[in-house]
SELUMMI-637567 format. One line per 3 residues: number of its first residue (from 1); for each residue x, y, z of N, C-alpha, C. Coordinates in steps of 0.1 Angstrom, whole numbers. Example, Ala and Ser with C-alpha at 12.3 -4.5 7.8 and 13.67 -1.06 7.14 Angstrom:
! residues 2
1	132 -57 78 123 -45 78 132 -33 78; 128 -22 71 137 -11 71 129 0 79
***
This chain:
! residues 423
1	1315 1197 455 1302 1194 459 1298 1203 471; 1287 1210 469 1283 1219 480 1277 1212 492; 1279 1218 504 1274 1213 516 1259 1214 516
4	1252 1205 523 1238 1206 524 1234 1218 531; 1222 1224 527 1217 1236 534 1213 1233 548; 1215 1243 557 1211 1241 571 1196 1238 572
7	1191 1230 581 1177 1227 583 1171 1239 591; 1159 1243 587 1153 1255 594 1149 1251 608; 1150 1261 617 1146 1259 631 1130 1258 632
10	1125 1248 639 1111 1246 640 1107 1242 654; 1095 1238 656 1090 1235 670 1097 1222 676; 1103 1214 667 1110 1202 672 1124 1205 676
13	1129 1217 673 1144 1219 675 1148 1219 690; 1139 1224 698 1143 1224 713 1145 1210 718; 1136 1201 713 1138 1187 717 1151 1181 711
16	1155 1185 699 1168 1181 694 1179 1185 703; 1180 1197 707 1190 1202 715 1190 1195 729; 1179 1193 734 1178 1186 747 1183 1171 746
19	1180 1164 735 1185 1151 733 1200 1151 731; 1205 1161 724 1220 1161 721 1228 1165 733; 1223 1173 742 1231 1178 753 1239 1167 761
22	1232 1156 766 1240 1146 773 1249 1138 764; 1246 1137 751 1255 1130 742 1268 1138 741; 1267 1151 739 1278 1160 737 1286 1160 750
25	1279 1161 761 1286 1162 774 1294 1149 776; 1289 1137 772 1296 1125 774 1309 1125 766; 1309 1130 754 1321 1130 745 1331 1139 751
28	1327 1152 755 1336 1162 759 1342 1158 773; 1334 1152 782 1338 1148 795 1349 1137 794; 1346 1128 785 1356 1117 783 1369 1122 778
31	1368 1131 768 1381 1136 762 1389 1145 772; 1382 1154 779 1390 1163 788 1391 1159 802; 1384 1148 806 1385 1142 819 1382 1152 830
34	1373 1161 828 1369 1171 838 1354 1174 836; 1346 1167 845 1331 1168 843 1326 1183 845; 1330 1189 855 1325 1202 858 1328 1212 847
37	1341 1213 843 1345 1222 832 1338 1218 819; 1336 1205 816 1330 1200 804 1315 1205 804; 1309 1204 816 1295 1208 817 1293 1223 814
40	1302 1231 819 1301 1245 816 1303 1248 801; 1313 1241 795 1315 1243 781 1304 1239 772; 1297 1228 776 1286 1223 768 1274 1233 770
43	1272 1238 782 1262 1248 784 1264 1260 775; 1276 1265 774 1280 1276 765 1277 1273 751; 1280 1260 747 1277 1256 733 1262 1256 730
46	1255 1251 740 1240 1251 738 1234 1265 737; 1240 1274 745 1235 1288 744 1239 1294 730; 1251 1291 725 1254 1295 712 1245 1290 701
49	1241 1277 703 1231 1271 694 1218 1278 694; 1213 1281 706 1200 1288 708 1201 1302 701; 1213 1308 701 1214 1321 695 1215 1321 680
52	1223 1311 675 1226 1310 661 1216 1302 652; 1212 1291 657 1204 1282 649 1191 1287 644; 1183 1294 653 1171 1300 648 1173 1310 637
55	1185 1317 637 1188 1327 627 1194 1321 614; 1204 1311 616 1212 1306 605 1207 1292 601; 1199 1286 608 1195 1272 605 1203 1262 613
58	1198 1250 614 1204 1239 621 1215 1233 612; 1228 1232 616 1238 1226 608 1235 1212 604; 1242 1208 593 1240 1194 588 1243 1184 599
61	1254 1186 606 1258 1177 617 1257 1185 631; 1245 1186 637 1243 1194 649 1252 1189 660; 1253 1176 661 1260 1170 672 1275 1174 671
64	1281 1172 659 1295 1176 657 1297 1191 659; 1287 1199 655 1288 1213 658 1289 1216 672; 1281 1210 680 1281 1213 695 1294 1208 701
67	1299 1196 697 1311 1191 702 1323 1200 699; 1323 1205 687 1334 1214 683 1334 1227 691; 1322 1233 692 1321 1245 700 1324 1243 714
70	1319 1233 720 1322 1230 735 1337 1227 737; 1343 1219 728 1357 1216 729 1366 1228 727; 1362 1237 718 1369 1250 716 1368 1258 728
73	1356 1259 734 1355 1267 746 1363 1262 758; 1363 1248 759 1370 1242 770 1385 1243 768; 1390 1242 756 1404 1244 753 1408 1258 756
76	1400 1268 752 1403 1282 755 1403 1284 770; 1394 1278 778 1395 1279 792 1408 1273 798; 1412 1262 793 1424 1256 797 1436 1264 794
79	1436 1270 782 1447 1279 779 1448 1291 788; 1436 1297 790 1436 1309 799 1441 1306 813; 1437 1294 818 1441 1290 831 1456 1287 832
82	1461 1281 821 1476 1278 820 1483 1292 820; 1478 1301 812 1485 1314 811 1485 1321 824; 1474 1320 831 1473 1326 845 1483 1321 854
85	1486 1308 853 1496 1302 861 1510 1302 855; 1511 1309 844 1524 1310 837 1530 1297 833; 1521 1289 827 1525 1276 822 1525 1275 807
88	1527 1286 800 1527 1286 786 1536 1275 780; 1548 1274 786 1557 1264 781 1552 1250 782; 1546 1247 794 1541 1233 796 1529 1231 786
91	1521 1241 784 1510 1239 775 1515 1236 761; 1525 1243 757 1530 1241 743 1536 1227 742; 1542 1222 753 1548 1208 752 1537 1197 753
94	1526 1200 759 1516 1190 761 1508 1188 748; 1503 1176 746 1494 1173 735 1480 1178 739; 1475 1187 730 1462 1192 733 1451 1182 731
97	1441 1181 740 1430 1171 737 1424 1173 724; 1422 1162 717 1416 1163 704 1403 1155 703; 1395 1158 693 1382 1150 691 1384 1142 679
100	1382 1129 681 1384 1120 669 1373 1123 659; 1377 1121 646 1367 1123 635 1355 1115 637; 1356 1103 642 1345 1094 643 1334 1100 653
103	1339 1108 662 1330 1114 672 1322 1125 666; 1326 1130 654 1319 1141 648 1310 1136 636; 1308 1123 635 1300 1118 624 1285 1123 626
106	1279 1124 615 1265 1128 615 1256 1118 623; 1258 1106 621 1250 1096 628 1253 1096 643; 1243 1099 651 1245 1100 665 1245 1086 671
109	1253 1084 681 1252 1071 689 1244 1073 701; 1231 1068 701 1222 1071 713 1228 1065 726; 1237 1056 725 1242 1050 738 1252 1060 745
112	1256 1071 738 1264 1081 745 1257 1085 758; 1244 1087 758 1237 1092 770 1237 1081 781; 1236 1068 777 1237 1058 787 1251 1057 793
115	1261 1059 785 1275 1059 790 1277 1070 800; 1272 1082 796 1273 1094 805 1266 1091 818; 1254 1084 817 1247 1081 829 1255 1073 839
118	1262 1063 834 1270 1054 842 1282 1062 847; 1288 1071 839 1299 1079 843 1296 1088 854; 1284 1094 854 1280 1103 864 1278 1096 878
121	1274 1084 878 1273 1076 890 1287 1072 895; 1295 1082 898 1309 1081 901 1311 1075 915; 1321 1066 916 1322 1060 930 1329 1070 940
124	1333 1082 935 1337 1092 945 1326 1099 952; 1313 1096 948 1302 1103 953 1293 1093 961; 1285 1099 970 1275 1091 977 1264 1088 967
127	1256 1078 969 1245 1075 960 1236 1087 957; 1232 1094 968 1222 1105 966 1229 1116 958; 1242 1119 960 1248 1129 952 1250 1125 938
130	1253 1113 936 1255 1108 922 1242 1109 914; 1231 1105 921 1218 1106 915 1214 1120 912; 1216 1129 921 1213 1143 919 1221 1149 907
133	1234 1146 906 1242 1151 896 1238 1146 882; 1234 1133 882 1230 1126 869 1217 1131 864; 1208 1134 873 1195 1140 869 1197 1153 863
136	1207 1161 867 1210 1174 861 1217 1172 848; 1227 1164 847 1235 1162 835 1228 1154 824; 1222 1143 828 1216 1134 818 1201 1137 816
139	1194 1139 827 1180 1141 826 1176 1155 822; 1185 1164 824 1182 1178 821 1172 1184 830; 1170 1179 842 1161 1184 852 1167 1197 858
142	1159 1206 862 1163 1218 869 1166 1214 883; 1173 1223 890 1176 1220 904 1163 1220 912; 1153 1228 909 1140 1228 916 1133 1214 914
145	1134 1209 902 1127 1196 899 1134 1185 906; 1147 1185 907 1155 1175 914 1151 1176 929; 1151 1188 934 1147 1190 948 1134 1185 951
148	1124 1186 942 1111 1181 944 1111 1166 945; 1119 1160 936 1121 1145 936 1126 1140 949; 1135 1147 955 1141 1143 968 1134 1148 980
151	1124 1157 978 1116 1163 988 1125 1171 998; 1134 1179 992 1143 1188 1000 1142 1202 994; 1146 1213 1002 1146 1226 996 1155 1227 984
154	1152 1237 975 1160 1238 963 1174 1242 967; 1176 1251 977 1190 1255 980 1198 1244 985; 1192 1234 992 1199 1222 997 1204 1214 985
157	1195 1213 975 1199 1205 964 1210 1211 956; 1209 1225 954 1220 1232 947 1233 1230 953; 1234 1230 967 1246 1227 974 1251 1213 972
160	1241 1203 971 1245 1189 969 1251 1187 956; 1245 1193 945 1251 1192 932 1264 1198 931; 1266 1210 937 1279 1216 936 1290 1208 943
163	1286 1203 955 1296 1194 962 1299 1182 954; 1290 1176 947 1292 1164 939 1303 1167 928; 1301 1178 922 1311 1182 911 1325 1184 918
166	1325 1190 929 1338 1193 936 1344 1180 941; 1336 1170 945 1341 1157 950 1348 1149 938; 1341 1150 926 1347 1143 915 1361 1149 912
169	1361 1162 912 1374 1169 908 1385 1166 919; 1381 1166 931 1391 1164 942 1395 1150 943; 1387 1140 938 1391 1126 939 1402 1122 930
172	1405 1130 919 1415 1128 910 1413 1115 902; 1401 1109 904 1398 1096 897 1394 1100 883; 1399 1094 872 1395 1098 859 1380 1096 856
175	1375 1106 849 1361 1106 846 1360 1098 832; 1358 1085 833 1359 1077 821 1347 1067 821; 1345 1061 809 1334 1051 809 1337 1039 818
178	1327 1034 825 1329 1024 835 1333 1010 829; 1339 1002 837 1342 988 833 1330 980 835; 1330 967 830 1318 959 833 1315 957 847
181	1326 956 856 1323 954 870 1317 967 876; 1321 979 871 1316 991 876 1301 993 871; 1298 987 859 1284 987 855 1275 981 866
184	1279 970 871 1272 963 881 1271 971 894; 1282 977 898 1283 984 910 1274 997 910; 1274 1003 898 1267 1016 897 1252 1014 893
187	1248 1002 889 1235 1000 884 1224 1005 893; 1224 1002 906 1213 1007 914 1211 1022 913; 1222 1030 913 1220 1044 912 1215 1048 898
190	1220 1041 888 1215 1044 874 1200 1041 873; 1196 1030 879 1181 1027 878 1173 1037 885; 1178 1042 897 1171 1052 904 1170 1065 897
193	1180 1069 890 1180 1081 881 1169 1079 870; 1169 1068 863 1160 1065 853 1145 1066 858; 1144 1060 870 1131 1060 877 1126 1074 879
196	1135 1083 884 1131 1097 888 1129 1105 875; 1137 1102 865 1135 1110 852 1121 1106 846; 1118 1093 847 1104 1089 842 1093 1096 850
199	1095 1095 863 1084 1101 872 1082 1116 868; 1093 1123 866 1092 1138 863 1085 1139 849; 1088 1130 840 1081 1131 827 1067 1127 827
202	1063 1117 836 1049 1113 837 1040 1122 845; 1046 1129 855 1039 1138 863 1048 1150 866; 1049 1160 858 1058 1171 859 1055 1178 872
205	1066 1181 880 1064 1187 893 1063 1202 893; 1067 1208 882 1067 1223 881 1061 1227 868; 1054 1238 868 1049 1245 856 1036 1241 851
208	1033 1245 839 1020 1244 833 1017 1230 827; 1027 1223 824 1025 1209 818 1023 1199 828; 1013 1190 826 1010 1179 835 1020 1168 832
211	1024 1166 819 1033 1156 816 1044 1162 807; 1056 1156 808 1067 1159 798 1071 1147 791; 1065 1146 779 1066 1133 771 1080 1130 767
214	1088 1141 765 1102 1139 761 1110 1132 772; 1108 1136 784 1115 1129 796 1110 1115 797; 1097 1112 797 1092 1099 799 1098 1089 788
217	1097 1094 776 1102 1086 765 1117 1083 765; 1124 1093 769 1139 1092 770 1142 1082 781; 1135 1083 793 1137 1073 804 1134 1059 799
220	1124 1057 792 1120 1044 787 1131 1039 777; 1136 1048 768 1146 1044 758 1159 1040 765; 1163 1048 775 1176 1045 782 1174 1032 790
223	1163 1029 795 1161 1017 803 1161 1005 794; 1156 1007 782 1157 996 772 1172 994 768; 1179 1004 767 1194 1003 764 1201 996 775
226	1197 1000 788 1204 993 799 1200 978 799; 1188 975 796 1184 961 795 1192 953 784; 1195 960 773 1203 954 763 1217 952 767
229	1222 961 776 1236 960 781 1237 949 791; 1227 947 800 1226 937 810 1213 929 809; 1212 921 799 1199 915 796 1193 905 807
232	1202 900 815 1197 891 825 1193 897 838; 1195 910 839 1192 917 852 1177 919 854; 1172 913 865 1158 914 868 1153 927 873
235	1162 935 879 1158 948 883 1156 958 871; 1164 956 861 1161 965 849 1148 961 843; 1146 948 842 1133 943 836 1121 948 844
238	1123 948 857 1112 953 866 1109 968 864; 1120 976 863 1119 990 861 1112 993 847; 1117 986 837 1111 988 824 1096 984 824
241	1093 973 831 1079 969 832 1071 980 839; 1076 986 850 1069 996 857 1066 1008 848; 1077 1012 840 1075 1024 832 1064 1021 821
244	1065 1010 815 1055 1007 804 1041 1005 810; 1039 999 821 1026 997 827 1020 1010 831; 1029 1019 836 1024 1033 840 1022 1042 828
247	1031 1042 818 1030 1050 807 1018 1046 798; 1014 1034 799 1002 1029 791 990 1038 794; 989 1044 805 977 1052 809 979 1067 805
250	990 1070 799 994 1085 797 983 1092 789; 977 1087 778 968 1094 770 955 1097 777; 952 1090 787 939 1092 795 941 1101 807
253	953 1105 810 956 1112 822 952 1127 822; 951 1133 810 948 1147 809 937 1150 798; 930 1161 801 920 1165 791 925 1174 781
256	917 1180 773 921 1189 762 928 1201 766; 926 1205 778 933 1218 783 943 1214 794; 949 1203 793 960 1198 802 955 1196 816
259	942 1195 818 937 1192 831 939 1178 835; 942 1176 848 945 1163 854 932 1155 855; 932 1142 850 921 1133 852 926 1121 860
262	920 1120 872 925 1109 882 922 1095 876; 928 1085 882 928 1072 877 913 1067 876; 905 1069 886 892 1064 886 882 1071 877
265	887 1082 870 878 1089 861 883 1088 846; 894 1080 844 900 1079 831 892 1071 821; 893 1074 809 887 1066 798 897 1055 795
268	894 1043 800 903 1032 799 905 1026 785; 896 1030 776 898 1026 762 910 1033 756; 914 1044 762 926 1051 757 939 1045 762
271	939 1036 771 951 1029 776 958 1021 765; 971 1022 765 978 1015 754 980 1000 758; 972 991 751 972 977 754 985 970 751
274	992 975 740 1005 969 737 1016 972 747; 1016 984 753 1025 986 764 1022 978 776; 1009 976 779 1005 968 790 1009 954 788
277	1007 948 776 1011 935 773 1026 933 775; 1034 943 770 1049 942 771 1053 943 785; 1047 952 793 1051 954 807 1047 941 815
280	1036 935 812 1032 923 819 1042 912 817; 1046 911 804 1056 900 800 1069 902 807; 1074 915 808 1086 918 814 1085 915 829
283	1074 918 835 1072 916 850 1072 901 853; 1066 893 844 1066 879 846 1081 873 845; 1088 879 836 1102 875 834 1110 878 847
286	1108 890 852 1116 895 864 1112 886 876; 1099 883 878 1095 874 889 1100 860 887; 1102 855 875 1106 842 873 1121 840 877
289	1128 851 878 1142 850 883 1143 851 898; 1131 851 905 1131 852 919 1134 865 925; 1133 876 917 1137 889 922 1124 896 926
292	1124 901 939 1113 908 944 1118 921 951; 1118 932 943 1124 944 947 1115 956 945; 1120 968 947 1112 980 946 1105 981 932
295	1112 979 921 1105 981 908 1096 970 905; 1099 958 908 1090 947 905 1077 948 912; 1077 952 925 1065 953 933 1057 965 928
298	1063 976 925 1055 987 920 1049 984 906; 1057 976 898 1051 972 885 1039 963 887; 1040 954 897 1029 945 900 1017 953 904
301	1018 964 912 1007 972 916 1001 979 903; 1010 984 894 1005 991 882 998 981 873; 1002 968 873 996 958 865 982 955 870
304	980 955 883 967 952 889 957 963 885; 962 976 885 953 987 881 950 985 866; 960 982 858 958 981 843 949 969 839
307	948 959 848 939 947 845 925 950 847; 921 961 855 907 964 858 901 971 846; 890 965 841 883 972 829 876 984 834
310	871 984 847 864 995 853 870 998 867; 869 1010 872 875 1013 885 870 1004 896; 857 1000 895 851 991 906 857 977 905
313	863 974 894 869 960 892 883 959 898; 888 970 903 902 970 908 903 961 920; 913 953 920 915 943 931 923 950 942
316	916 958 950 923 966 961 929 957 972; 923 946 976 930 937 985 944 933 980; 945 929 968 958 925 962 968 937 962
319	963 949 959 972 961 959 976 964 973; 967 962 983 971 964 997 982 955 1001; 980 942 997 990 932 1001 1004 935 995
322	1003 940 982 1016 944 976 1023 955 983; 1015 965 987 1021 976 994 1026 972 1008; 1020 963 1014 1025 958 1027 1038 951 1025
325	1039 943 1014 1052 937 1011 1063 948 1007; 1058 958 1000 1068 968 996 1073 976 1008; 1064 978 1018 1069 984 1030 1080 976 1037
328	1079 963 1036 1089 955 1043 1102 954 1035; 1101 955 1022 1113 954 1013 1120 968 1012; 1112 978 1009 1118 992 1007 1109 1002 1014
331	1110 1003 1028 1101 1012 1034 1104 1027 1031; 1094 1035 1031 1097 1050 1028 1084 1057 1029; 1084 1070 1031 1072 1078 1033 1062 1077 1021
334	1067 1077 1009 1057 1076 998 1051 1062 997; 1058 1052 1001 1051 1039 1002 1041 1039 1013; 1044 1045 1024 1034 1046 1035 1022 1054 1031
337	1024 1065 1023 1013 1073 1018 1004 1065 1009; 1009 1058 1000 1001 1050 990 995 1038 997; 1002 1032 1007 997 1021 1015 984 1026 1022
340	984 1038 1027 972 1044 1034 960 1045 1025; 963 1048 1012 952 1049 1002 946 1035 1000; 955 1025 998 950 1011 996 942 1006 1008
343	947 1010 1020 940 1005 1033 926 1012 1033; 925 1024 1029 912 1031 1029 903 1024 1019; 908 1020 1008 899 1014 998 894 1000 1002
346	902 993 1011 898 980 1015 891 980 1028; 895 988 1038 890 988 1051 882 1001 1055; 882 1011 1046 875 1023 1049 884 1035 1052
349	879 1047 1050 888 1059 1051 894 1061 1065; 887 1056 1076 892 1058 1089 906 1051 1091; 907 1038 1085 919 1031 1085 930 1038 1078
352	927 1044 1066 937 1051 1059 942 1063 1066; 933 1071 1073 937 1082 1080 946 1079 1092; 943 1067 1098 952 1063 1109 966 1061 1104
355	967 1055 1092 980 1052 1086 988 1065 1084; 981 1076 1080 987 1088 1077 994 1095 1089; 989 1092 1101 994 1098 1112 1009 1096 1114
358	1013 1084 1109 1028 1081 1111 1036 1091 1103; 1030 1098 1093 1038 1107 1084 1039 1121 1089; 1030 1124 1099 1029 1138 1104 1042 1143 1110
361	1049 1134 1117 1061 1139 1124 1074 1135 1116; 1072 1130 1104 1084 1126 1096 1091 1138 1090; 1104 1137 1088 1111 1149 1083 1108 1151 1068
364	1106 1141 1060 1105 1143 1046 1091 1146 1041; 1081 1141 1047 1067 1143 1041 1058 1152 1050; 1062 1155 1062 1053 1164 1070 1052 1177 1064
367	1040 1181 1062 1037 1194 1055 1038 1194 1040; 1041 1182 1034 1042 1181 1020 1028 1181 1014; 1027 1187 1002 1014 1188 996 1007 1175 993
370	1015 1165 990 1009 1151 987 1002 1146 1000; 1007 1148 1011 1001 1144 1024 988 1151 1026; 987 1164 1023 975 1171 1024 965 1166 1014
373	969 1164 1001 960 1159 991 954 1146 994; 962 1136 999 956 1123 1003 947 1125 1015; 951 1132 1025 942 1134 1036 929 1141 1032
376	929 1150 1023 917 1156 1018 908 1146 1011; 914 1137 1003 906 1127 996 900 1117 1006; 907 1113 1016 902 1104 1026 891 1110 1035
379	893 1123 1038 883 1130 1046 870 1132 1037; 872 1134 1024 860 1134 1016 853 1121 1015; 860 1110 1015 854 1097 1015 846 1095 1028
382	852 1101 1039 846 1099 1052 833 1108 1053; 832 1118 1044 821 1127 1045 823 1140 1053; 836 1142 1057 839 1154 1064 844 1165 1054
385	834 1171 1047 838 1180 1036 845 1193 1041; 842 1198 1053 849 1210 1058 864 1208 1059; 868 1197 1066 882 1194 1067 888 1190 1054
388	881 1183 1046 886 1180 1032 890 1192 1024; 881 1202 1024 883 1214 1017 896 1221 1022; 898 1221 1035 910 1227 1041 923 1221 1036
391	923 1207 1035 935 1200 1031 937 1201 1016; 926 1201 1008 927 1203 994 934 1217 991; 929 1227 998 935 1240 996 949 1241 1000
394	952 1235 1011 966 1234 1016 975 1227 1006; 970 1216 1000 978 1209 990 980 1218 978; 969 1225 973 970 1233 962 981 1244 964
397	981 1250 976 991 1260 979 1005 1255 979; 1007 1242 981 1020 1236 983 1026 1231 970; 1018 1228 960 1023 1222 948 1028 1233 938
400	1038 1230 930 1044 1239 920 1039 1235 906; 1030 1224 905 1025 1220 893 1011 1227 891; 1010 1235 880 997 1242 878 985 1233 876
403	987 1222 867 975 1213 866 971 1206 879; 981 1202 887 977 1197 900 970 1207 909; 976 1219 909 970 1230 917 955 1232 912
406	953 1233 899 939 1235 894 930 1224 898; 935 1212 897 927 1200 901 923 1201 916; 933 1204 924 930 1204 939 920 1216 942
409	922 1227 936 913 1238 939 899 1235 934; 898 1227 922 885 1223 917 878 1214 927; 886 1205 933 880 1195 943 875 1203 955
412	883 1213 959 878 1221 971 865 1229 967; 865 1235 955 853 1242 951 841 1233 950; 843 1221 945 832 1212 944 826 1208 957
415	835 1206 967 830 1202 981 823 1214 987; 829 1226 985 823 1238 991 808 1240 985; 807 1237 973 793 1238 967 784 1227 972
418	790 1215 975 782 1204 980 777 1207 994; 785 1215 1002 782 1218 1015 770 1228 1016; 769 1236 1005 758 1246 1005 744 1240 1001
421	745 1228 996 732 1222 991 724 1217 1003; 711 1220 1003 702 1215 1014 702 1200 1015; 702 1195 1027 702 1180 1029 688 1174 1026
***
């Protein structure tokens, strides 16, 4: 019986490779017990696929193909290293790592990615290092995108990821799937990773795309898998609720040319009511367990926005109260920034601008484009168009997202035109 013909390479193939990468890395890392070397081997296998598959077609079992190529590369690297250390005899005596036939089956196990996610949140690492490493290995984010998420320079993040790999190797702790107890211990870091992957998918921080649907969908899928693994956990339910309540607005966030449409200008008939209903139900479930944390409170804020049929119907006093609670539970610069917006909507732009002053001397947000963008918006509300234009332009210069940059420059140009009009 002849083997099936390879499937032609098409516009969906890049997404296939992206989805397969963490699954293949999970298998190879478990087998060879060396994350750093496994990642290098998988990257080489992916490059080989990019070179061969467009020309020869996608193999019948692409996952198995990638695992075999990565394993072969890693085995070759191990042999080369052993030869360099004159350990040929030891290598001959040792049993070479093998790949079980079951791991090469055509049917992919989507939970491989979730297993890898937990594996990367290794207890040899600090939480921030584990999150950075996992965003790279599982989320497929670039170092620049991860740096944007952490609001640190790209070089700093590159060093952090490199140190994380070295720490795992130096710890001598096996890189293996976690136990049920380790699932619980690593869950906060895992949820933070999923949260950041979703955020990058919903509002891409770099490049011409406003949204990366593949990232957002994968984050939602993995969070559903985490909920199936730990069904009683209220934090997972809260995070999934937040993702669904936010993602429900996705279709209305951009125009035909990928231009950004702010919340108050969106066509709310495009919002996904089924996602809103599911998210609301999950949020109620999380609150019924007495859990009030970062994700539940953010989900509650998203739910208030989603409940408003028109922008003027938004219950801003309730949103302000939720941000005040969020500041007490999980304080941080982004919470303060959003709290300032809510305060401006309830008490006027002067109050919001006062709240922003606390961020001017902070290490993480001072000079950040989001601070300039919000300050420009509040100054516009106040009627100070000259200063608003200055901050909109500063924000546009600071962002690496082209749709955000275009939106901010449009805002500045609109106010410049308004200033020219006779009173």
